[in-house]
C-alpha positions in Angstrom: 0.0 0.0 0.0 2.8 2.4 0.9 4.6 1.6 -2.4 1.5 2.4 -4.3 1.0 5.6 -2.5 4.5 6.9 -2.8 6.4 4.7 -5.3 10.2 4.4 -5.0 10.4 6.0 -1.6 14.0 5.9 -0.1 14.5 2.7 1.9 15.5 4.5 5.1 12.3 6.7 5.1 10.2 3.8 4.0 11.4 1.7 7.0 10.8 4.5 9.5 7.2 5.0 8.2 6.5 1.2 8.3 7.9 1.0 11.9 5.8 3.9 13.0 2.6 2.5 11.3 2.8 -0.8 13.2 0.7 -2.5 10.4 -2.1 0.1 10.6 -2.7 1.6 7.1 -4.2 4.8 8.5 -1.0 5.6 10.4 1.2 5.1 7.3 -1.1 7.2 5.1 -1.3 10.1 7.6 2.5 10.0 8.2 3.2 10.3 4.5 0.6 13.1 4.2 2.4 15.0 7.0 5.8 14.7 5.2 4.3 15.9 1.9 2.4 18.8 3.5 5.5 20.0 5.3 7.6 19.7 2.2 9.9 17.0 3.6 9.2 14.8 0.6 9.4 16.0 -3.0 8.6 14.2 -6.3 11.6 13.9 -8.6 10.7 12.2 -11.8 8.8 9.0 -10.7 10.4 8.8 -7.3 10.0 10.7 -4.0 13.1 12.1 -2.4 13.6 13.7 1.0 14.3 17.5 0.8 16.4 17.3 3.9 17.2 14.9 6.8 14.3 13.1 8.3 15.8 12.1 11.6 12.6 11.5 13.5 8.9 11.3 12.6 6.5 13.5 14.5 3.0 12.4 15.2 0.7 13.9 12.5 -1.9 16.3 13.8 -4.7 14.0 12.5 -3.4 11.0 14.4 -2.6 13.1 17.4 -6.2 14.3 17.6 -7.5 10.7 17.0 -5.4 9.2 19.7 -6.0 12.1 22.1 -9.7 11.5 21.7 -9.3 7.9 22.6 -7.3 8.9 25.7 -10.1 11.2 26.6 -12.5 8.3 26.5 -10.6 6.6 29.4 -11.5 7.1 33.0 -9.4 9.7 34.8 -7.4 7.1 36.7 -6.8 5.0 33.6 -5.7 8.1 31.7 -3.3 9.1 34.5 -1.8 5.6 34.6 -1.3 5.6 30.8 0.4 9.0 31.1 2.6 7.8 33.9 3.5 4.5 32.1 4.4 6.4 28.9 7.6 7.6 30.7 8.6 3.9 31.3 8.9 3.1 27.6 7.2 0.7 25.2 7.2 -2.1 27.7 7.3 -2.1 31.5 6.9 -4.2 34.6 4.1 -3.7 37.1 6.4 -2.9 39.9 8.0 -0.2 37.8 4.6 1.3 37.2 3.9 1.2 40.9 7.1 3.0 41.7 6.3 5.9 39.3 2.6 6.2 40.0 2.5 5.4 43.7 -0.8 3.6 43.1 -1.6 0.9 45.6 -1.2 -2.7 44.3 -4.9 -3.8 44.2 -6.0 -0.6 42.4 -3.0 -0.8 40.0 -3.8 -4.4 39.1 -7.4 -3.4 38.3 -6.5 -0.5 36.2 -3.9 -2.5 34.2 -6.4 -5.2 33.6 -9.0 -2.7 32.4 -6.4 -1.1 30.0 -5.6 -4.5 28.6 -9.3 -5.2 28.0 -9.6 -1.8 26.2 -6.6 -2.8 24.0 -4.6 0.2 25.1 -2.0 -2.1 26.8 -1.0 -5.8 26.2 0.6 -8.3 28.6 3.0 -11.0 27.8 1.5 -14.2 29.0 3.6 -16.8 27.3 5.3 -18.9 30.0 8.3 -19.6 27.7 9.0 -15.9 27.1 11.7 -14.2 29.2 9.4 -11.1 29.1 6.5 -12.9 30.7 4.5 -10.6 32.9 5.6 -7.4 31.1 3.0 -4.9 30.0 3.4 -2.9 26.8 1.6 -0.3 24.7 -0.3 -1.9 21.9 0.7 1.0 19.7 3.8 3.2 20.4 1.9 6.2 19.0 -0.5 5.9 21.9 2.5 6.1 24.3 4.0 9.1 22.5 0.7 11.1 22.6 0.1 10.2 26.2 3.7 11.3 27.0 3.2 14.6 25.2 0.0 15.4 27.3 2.2 15.5 30.4 3.6 18.9 31.4 7.4 19.2 31.3 7.4 19.4 35.1 5.4 16.2 35.4 7.7 14.4 32.9 10.8 15.4 34.7 9.4 14.2 38.1 8.5 10.8 36.6 11.9 10.4 34.9 13.7 11.1 38.1 11.4 8.7 40.0 12.1 6.0 37.5 15.8 6.6 37.7 15.7 6.3 41.5 13.6 3.2 41.3 15.9 1.5 38.9 19.0 2.3 40.9 17.4 1.0 44.1 15.8 -2.1 42.5 19.0 -3.3 40.7 21.6 -2.3 43.3 25.0 -4.0 42.5 23.6 -5.2 39.1 22.9 -1.6 38.0 25.4 -2.0 35.1 22.9 -4.2 33.4 20.5 -1.3 33.0 22.8 1.6 33.2 21.8 2.8 29.7 18.2 3.0 30.9 19.0 4.9 34.0 21.2 7.3 32.0 18.3 8.0 29.6 16.0 9.0 32.4 18.5 11.4 34.0 19.3 12.9 30.5 15.6 13.4 29.8 15.0 15.0 33.2 17.9 17.4 32.6 16.7 18.3 29.1 13.2 19.1 30.3 14.4 21.8 32.7 18.1 22.7 32.1 17.7 26.0 34.0 16.1 24.6 37.1 18.0 24.9 40.5 18.6 21.2 40.6 19.7 21.0 37.0 23.5 20.9 37.7 23.1 17.9 40.0 20.9 16.1 37.4 23.3 17.0 34.6 26.2 15.6 36.5 24.3 12.4 37.2 23.3 12.1 33.6 26.9 12.6 32.5 28.2 9.9 34.9 25.6 7.4 33.9 26.2 8.1 30.2 29.9 7.5 30.7 29.2 4.2 32.4 26.8 3.3 29.7 29.6 3.9 27.2 31.9 1.7 29.2 29.3 -1.1 29.2 28.6 -0.8 25.5 32.4 -0.9 24.8 32.7 -4.1 26.9 30.0 -5.6 24.7 31.8 -4.6 21.4 29.1 -2.2 20.6 31.3 0.6 19.4 28.6 2.8 17.8 26.5 2.8 20.9 29.6 3.4 23.1 30.6 6.3 20.9 27.2 7.9 21.2 27.1 7.6 24.9 30.5 9.2 25.3 29.5 12.0 23.0 26.4 12.7 25.0 28.4 12.6 28.2 31.0 15.0 26.7 28.2 17.5 25.9 27.1 17.5 29.5 30.6 17.6 31.1 31.4 21.0 32.5 35.0 20.2 33.7 37.5 20.5 30.8 39.5 17.5 32.0 36.5 15.2 32.0 35.3 16.6 28.6 38.7 16.0 27.0 38.8 12.4 28.4 35.3 11.7 27.1 36.2 13.0 23.6 39.2 10.7 23.6 37.1 7.7 24.6 34.5 8.6 21.9 37.3 8.8 19.4 38.6 5.4 20.3 35.2 3.9 19.8 34.8 5.6 16.4 38.2 4.4 15.4 37.3 0.9 16.5 34.3 0.9 14.2 36.2 2.3 11.3 34.6 5.8 11.4 37.9 7.5 11.0 36.8 11.1 10.2 34.6 11.1 13.3 37.5 9.7 15.3 39.8 12.4 14.1 37.4 15.1 15.1 37.1 13.7 18.6 40.9 13.3 19.0 41.5 16.8 17.8 38.9 18.2 20.2 40.4 16.2 23.1 43.9 17.5 22.3 42.6 21.0 22.1 41.0 20.9 25.5 44.0 19.2 27.1 46.3 21.9 25.7 44.0 24.6 26.8 44.4 23.6 30.5 48.1 23.0 30.1 48.1 19.2 30.1 50.6 18.5 27.3 51.2 15.0 28.5 47.7 13.5 27.8 47.5 15.7 24.7 50.6 13.9 23.4 49.0 10.6 24.3 45.9 11.4 22.3 48.1 12.6 19.4 49.7 9.2 19.3 46.3 7.6 18.8 45.4 10.1 16.1 48.7 9.1 14.4 47.4 5.6 14.1 44.1 6.9 12.7 46.1 8.8 10.0 47.8 5.6 9.1 44.4 3.8 8.9 43.4 6.4 6.4 46.5 5.8 4.3 48.6 8.7 5.6 51.5 7.0 7.4 53.9 10.0 7.0 51.4 12.3 8.7 51.1 9.8 11.5 54.8 9.4 11.8 55.3 13.2 12.3 52.6 13.2 15.1 54.3 10.3 16.8 57.8 11.9 16.7 56.3 15.1 18.2 54.5 13.1 20.9 57.7 11.2 21.7 59.7 14.5 22.1 57.1 15.9 24.5 56.8 12.7 26.6 60.5 11.9 26.8 61.1 15.3 28.5 59.1 14.1 31.5 59.3 11.1 33.8 59.2 7.9 31.8 55.8 6.3 32.1 53.3 4.0 30.2 52.4 6.7 27.7 56.1 7.2 26.7 56.6 3.4 26.3 53.4 3.2 24.2 54.4 6.0 21.9 58.0 4.5 21.6 56.6 1.1 20.6 54.2 2.7 18.1 56.9 4.9 16.7 59.0 1.8 16.1 56.2 0.2 14.3 55.7 3.2 12.0 59.4 3.5 11.2 59.5 -0.2 10.3 56.7 0.2 7.8 58.3 3.1 6.0 61.5 1.1 5.6 63.6 2.6 8.4 64.3 -0.7 10.2 67.4 0.4 12.1 65.6 3.4 13.6 62.6 1.2 14.2 64.5 -1.3 16.2 66.1 1.4 18.3 62.7 2.7 19.4 61.4 -0.8 20.0 64.4 -1.6 22.2 63.7 1.5 24.2 60.0 0.6 24.5 60.9 -3.0 25.6 63.2 -1.8 28.3 60.6 0.5 29.7 57.9 -2.1 29.4 59.9 -4.6 31.3 60.8 -2.1 34.0 57.2 -0.8 34.5 55.5 -4.2 33.9 53.5 -3.0 30.9 52.2 -6.2 29.2 50.4 -4.4 26.3 53.5 -2.3 25.4 55.7 -5.4 25.8 53.4 -7.4 23.4 53.3 -4.7 20.8 57.1 -3.9 20.9 58.0 -7.6 20.9 55.7 -8.1 17.9 57.3 -5.3 15.9 60.8 -6.6 16.7 59.8 -10.1 15.7 58.5 -9.1 12.2 61.6 -6.8 11.7 63.9 -9.7 12.4 61.9 -12.2 10.3 61.3 -9.9 7.3 64.3 -7.7 7.1 67.2 -9.3 9.1 66.7 -12.7 7.7 66.1 -14.4 11.1 62.6 -15.9 10.6 62.9 -18.5 13.4 63.9 -15.9 16.0 61.3 -13.5 14.7 58.6 -16.2 14.8 59.5 -17.0 18.4 59.2 -13.3 19.4 55.8 -12.9 17.6 54.4 -16.1 19.2 55.4 -14.9 22.6 53.9 -11.4 21.9 50.6 -13.1 21.1 50.8 -15.3 24.3 51.4 -12.2 26.4 48.4 -10.5 24.8 46.1 -13.5 25.4 47.3 -14.1 29.0 46.5 -10.4 29.9 43.3 -10.2 27.9 44.6 -7.5 25.5 42.5 -7.8 22.4 44.2 -5.1 20.3 47.7 -6.6 21.0 46.3 -10.1 20.4 44.8 -9.1 17.0 48.2 -7.7 15.9 49.8 -10.8 17.2 47.5 -13.1 15.1 48.1 -10.9 12.0 51.9 -10.8 12.3 52.2 -14.4 13.2 50.2 -15.2 10.0 52.4 -12.9 7.9 55.6 -14.3 9.4 54.4 -17.8 8.5 53.6 -16.6 5.0 57.2 -15.6 4.6 58.1 -19.3 5.0 55.3 -20.4 2.6 53.4 -22.1 5.5 50.0 -21.3 4.2 48.0 -23.8 6.1 49.2 -22.5 9.4 48.8 -18.9 8.2 45.1 -19.6 7.4 44.6 -21.0 11.0 45.9 -17.8 12.6 44.0 -15.5 10.2 40.8 -17.4 11.2 41.5 -16.9 14.9 42.3 -13.2 14.4 39.1 -12.7 12.4 37.1 -14.3 15.2 38.6 -12.0 17.8 38.2 -8.9 15.7 34.5 -9.7 15.2 34.1 -10.4 18.9 35.5 -7.0 20.0 33.9 -5.1 17.2 37.1 -3.9 15.4 35.8 -3.4 11.9 39.1 -2.4 10.3 40.8 -5.6 11.5 37.8 -7.7 10.6 38.1 -6.6 7.0 41.9 -6.9 7.0 41.7 -10.5 8.3 38.9 -11.3 5.8 41.2 -10.0 3.1 44.3 -11.7 4.5 42.5 -15.0 4.1 42.6 -14.6 0.4 46.4 -15.3 0.2 46.3 -18.9 1.5 43.1 -19.6 -0.4 44.8 -18.5 -3.7 48.0 -20.3 -2.8 46.0 -23.5 -2.0 44.0 -23.4 -5.3 40.7 -22.3 -3.8 40.3 -19.4 -6.2 36.5 -19.3 -6.4 36.3 -19.0 -2.6 39.1 -16.4 -2.6 37.4 -14.2 -5.3 34.0 -14.5 -3.5 35.7 -13.1 -0.3 37.4 -10.4 -2.3 34.2 -9.2 -3.9 32.4 -9.2 -0.6 35.1 -7.0 0.8 35.1 -4.8 -2.3 31.4 -4.0 -1.9 31.5 -3.5 1.8 30.3 0.0 2.8 33.6 0.4 4.7 35.9 -0.4 1.8 36.6 3.1 0.6 37.2 4.6 4.0 39.6 1.7 5.0 41.2 1.0 1.6 44.6 2.3 2.8 44.8 -0.2 5.6 43.3 -3.2 3.8 45.4 -6.2 2.7 47.1 -6.6 -0.6 45.2 -7.0 -3.8 48.1 -9.1 -5.4 46.4 -12.5 -5.0 43.1 -11.2 -6.2 44.9 -9.9 -9.3 46.8 -13.2 -9.8 43.6 -15.2 -9.7 41.6 -12.8 -12.0 44.5 -12.5 -14.5 45.0 -16.2 -14.8 41.3 -16.8 -15.2 41.3 -14.3 -18.1 39.1 -11.8 -16.2 41.2 -8.8 -17.2 38.4 -6.2 -17.0 37.8 -7.0 -13.3 41.5 -7.2 -12.6 41.9 -3.7 -14.1 39.3 -2.4 -11.7 41.2 -3.8 -8.7 44.5 -2.2 -10.0 42.7 1.2 -10.2 41.5 0.9 -6.7 45.0 0.9 -5.3 46.7 3.2 -7.8 47.4 5.8 -5.1 49.7 3.2 -3.4 52.4 3.8 -6.1 53.3 7.1 -4.4 52.8 5.9 -0.8 55.6 6.4 1.7 54.7 3.0 3.2 57.2 0.7 1.5 55.0 -2.5 2.0 51.9 -0.8 0.5 53.9 0.5 -2.5 55.5 -2.9 -3.1 52.1 -4.6 -3.0 50.8 -2.3 -5.8 53.9 -2.7 -7.9 53.9 -6.5 -7.7 50.1 -6.5 -8.6 50.7 -4.1 -11.5 53.5 -6.3 -12.9 51.2 -9.3 -13.0 48.5 -7.3 -14.8 50.8 -5.6 -17.3 52.4 -8.9 -18.3 49.0 -10.4 -18.9 48.1 -7.4 -21.1 51.1 -8.1 -23.3 53.2 -5.2 -22.0 56.3 -7.0 -20.8 58.7 -4.0 -20.7 56.3 -2.1 -18.3 55.7 -5.3 -16.4 59.4 -5.8 -15.9 59.9 -2.2 -14.7 57.2 -2.5 -12.1 58.5 -6.0 -11.0 62.1 -4.7 -10.7 60.9 -1.8 -8.6 58.9 -4.2 -6.3 62.0 -6.5 -6.0 64.1 -3.4 -5.1 62.2 -3.1 -1.9 64.1 -6.1 -0.6 66.5 -3.6 1.0 63.7 -2.5 3.4 61.5 -5.5 3.5 63.9 -8.5 3.0 64.0 -10.9 0.1 61.5 -13.3 1.7 58.8 -10.7 2.0 55.7 -11.8 0.0 55.7 -8.8 -2.3 59.5 -8.9 -2.8 59.2 -12.6 -3.7 56.4 -11.8 -6.2 58.4 -9.0 -7.6 61.3 -11.3 -8.2 59.1 -14.0 -9.9 57.5 -11.4 -12.1 60.8 -9.9 -13.1 62.0 -13.3 -14.2 58.8 -13.9 -16.1 59.2 -10.6 -17.9 62.8 -11.3 -18.7 61.8 -14.6 -20.1 59.2 -13.1 -22.4 61.6 -10.4 -23.6 64.3 -13.1 -24.2 66.6 -11.1 -21.8 68.6 -14.1 -20.9 71.4 -12.1 -19.3 68.9 -10.5 -16.8 67.2 -13.8 -16.1 70.6 -15.3 -15.3 71.5 -12.3 -13.1 68.3 -12.8 -11.1 68.8 -16.5 -10.8 72.4 -15.9 -9.7 71.2 -13.5 -7.0 68.7 -16.0 -5.8 71.3 -18.8 -5.9 73.8 -16.7 -3.9 71.4 -16.4 -1.0 72.1 -18.6 2.1 69.6 -21.4 2.7 67.9 -19.5 5.5 67.4 -16.4 3.3 65.2 -18.1 0.8 61.9 -20.0 1.0 60.5 -23.1 -0.7 58.5 -20.9 -3.1 61.6 -19.1 -4.2 63.6 -22.3 -4.5 60.9 -23.9 -6.6 60.8 -21.0 -9.0 64.6 -21.0 -9.0 64.5 -24.6 -10.3 61.7 -23.8 -12.7 63.4 -20.8 -14.3 66.7 -22.6 -14.3 65.1 -25.3 -16.4 63.6 -22.7 -18.8 66.9 -20.9 -19.2 68.7 -24.2 -19.7 66.2 -25.0 -22.5 66.8 -21.7 -24.2 70.6 -22.3 -24.1 70.2 -25.9 -25.2 71.8 -27.2 -22.0 69.6 -30.3 -22.2 71.0 -32.2 -19.2 69.8 -29.5 -16.9 66.3 -29.0 -18.2 64.3 -32.0 -17.0 65.9 -32.2 -13.5 65.0 -28.5 -13.1 61.4 -29.0 -14.0 61.0 -32.1 -11.9 62.6 -30.4 -8.8 60.4 -27.3 -9.3 57.2 -29.4 -9.6 58.1 -31.5 -6.5 58.7 -28.4 -4.4 55.4 -26.8 -5.5 53.7 -30.0 -4.7 55.3 -30.1 -1.2 54.0 -26.6 -0.3 50.6 -27.3 -1.8 50.6 -24.6 -4.6 48.6 -26.2 -7.4 48.6 -23.3 -9.8 52.4 -23.1 -10.0 52.6 -26.9 -10.0 50.3 -26.9 -13.1 52.4 -24.2 -14.8 55.6 -26.1 -14.2 54.0 -29.4 -15.5 52.8 -27.6 -18.6 56.1 -26.0 -19.3 57.8 -29.4 -18.8 55.3 -31.0 -21.2 55.9 -28.3 -23.8 59.6 -28.9 -23.7 59.0 -32.7 -23.9 56.8 -32.2 -27.0 59.4 -30.0 -28.6 61.9 -32.8 -28.1 59.7 -35.4 -29.8 58.6 -37.0 -26.5 54.9 -36.5 -26.9 54.0 -39.7 -25.0 56.0 -38.5 -22.0 54.4 -35.1 -22.2 50.8 -36.4 -22.1 50.8 -37.6 -18.5 52.1 -34.2 -17.3 49.6 -32.3 -19.5 46.7 -34.4 -18.2 47.5 -33.5 -14.5 48.0 -29.8 -15.5 44.7 -29.8 -17.3 42.8 -31.1 -14.3 44.3 -28.4 -12.1 43.6 -25.6 -14.6 40.0 -26.7 -15.0 39.5 -26.6 -11.2 41.0 -23.1 -11.1 38.9 -22.0 -14.2 42.2 -20.9 -15.7 40.9 -20.3 -19.2 44.1 -18.7 -20.8 46.1 -21.6 -19.5 43.7 -24.2 -20.8 43.9 -22.6 -24.2 47.7 -22.8 -24.1 47.6 -26.3 -22.9 45.2 -27.4 -25.7 47.8 -26.2 -28.2 50.5 -28.1 -26.5 48.4 -31.2 -26.2 47.6 -31.0 -29.9 51.3 -30.8 -30.7 52.1 -33.6 -28.4 49.5 -35.8 -30.0 51.0 -35.1 -33.5 54.5 -36.0 -32.2 53.1 -39.2 -30.7 51.3 -40.1 -33.9 54.4 -39.4 -36.0 56.5 -41.6 -33.6 54.0 -44.5 -34.0 54.0 -44.2 -37.7 57.8 -44.2 -37.7 57.9 -47.4 -35.8 
């Protein structure tokens, strides 16, 4: 009916009207008429659009008169009870009504029963329902009109009575209903902000809203917590309390991925702290704002803030804030490629954390040190040990933010060693924790991080489904700078022949080419090289790949994007028949100590060694190289590269007149490519299989 009356109404407005109507057509019609009469809805083409924000729906005059007339038809005692109960909310218990109305039990019971018979109220009688015995308004509009018939003085008195009743009734369990108590104090204050008792009520409202924020935060409800802290900050008259509440609101906004809102709260908090000469807490908030800047893709801005905060805090007595900033500064320095300076700051943070017994700082600093040693210093086992212990410390002390980082970096450190099954396990645990604590940014990052082991393990359909879900998430644009790499998405799409979709993903991350964050830039360059090579632009692909590989100085040769850069550089050199460059790259890989390479790199080393040997007619080295490469790819469960190696081996065998030997390899490769939906590779394989069949037929005829 509503769609017929106002077709193509915006979903948000439509939902509000339907909720208000409560399945009563008249209520829906009159609400729409009110919006049209007041110019809040306008016809544009064949659709209605709001002319401005419609934050709340007032009761239309027609419905107000209709419901008021119905209230007038009640007895005076019934009408007074309905008015009093309207302060309690949509549903309420009989004892709550008794506390607000002061009506004796027998009379109250009779009045409630009468109102149920007259279908003003309902009662939950289902014995299985946890709300059994609760009364409620049959229509919320009835409650609202009854509430509006009370004077402001009467409303205020009843809100205060309800707040007092709840505090007395719940006692030590008040935290369970602190939000409700806060709402009653807040309404009482708003109804008479200039009354003599207003300052006391305002302070109580602020205190209860702050506690409501703490409770919502403990339940991972960041939006609700943010709102409560914001409301409390509006009521706070002491600058120190106001600054602290803005900081807490900012932390909740950041947790939910609402970065611009978080930034506004942090800046306001710093401004208030500075205004009262508290430079120390201002520096602490600045450090949190620095992380927000990084979350938005501006790591250099965040680094500047952290360095200023460190300068301020280090001039005072060393404390937890200084240790926290030092650990965070080390983390930022690592990610822009200044690993030596990063480790200096991390060591400082670790010393202070041990001295002051600061488990969260200890976990974060140990975490950063671990990934620096594993990724840059070529000490993966030591790094892995440190990251594991950092995670244990976080879990032992119930530190979700540190634990989330621990899961993430443990997964990425395992990825360095091509241990994808274990990586997936820790990504799953991190995702579960991020969801439990309501950290939206990390939830998306772990969801994206799961794509790497899925692609490596040949589960491309699942990986791409995850990627598309992330891509169309409403939070994607605001969090793009902190989301995981698109490289594996590009790999899967390119090798499935989905070049148009791959181009869209490349464009999404184009700003990363100029990023100061080395890892983020390397991710983009490696992705770009894969795409350009598939487009038939090998010179540009080689340039991007070489640039990605050049980041080994900052990230280490085993870093996933450095590894991919090396592989793509060798692929491009092969296509360009640049045998000298291919040999140089293979020589650099071969010169590395065993602990500096990984199974993935060694497998590609064997594969490219075989390809180069074939080009140079060094026949005794070709087949052993292909066999070794295939065995290693099989060992680390990377079916795509196994299939590529089998195909290349088969192509070489066919070219040597060994079609029968090639067929078995090609059959296994075909099965893998079919499972991956690798269309370009299936087309190439078909050509090779045809050639192998001709060779086999010729050989048979010859015999």
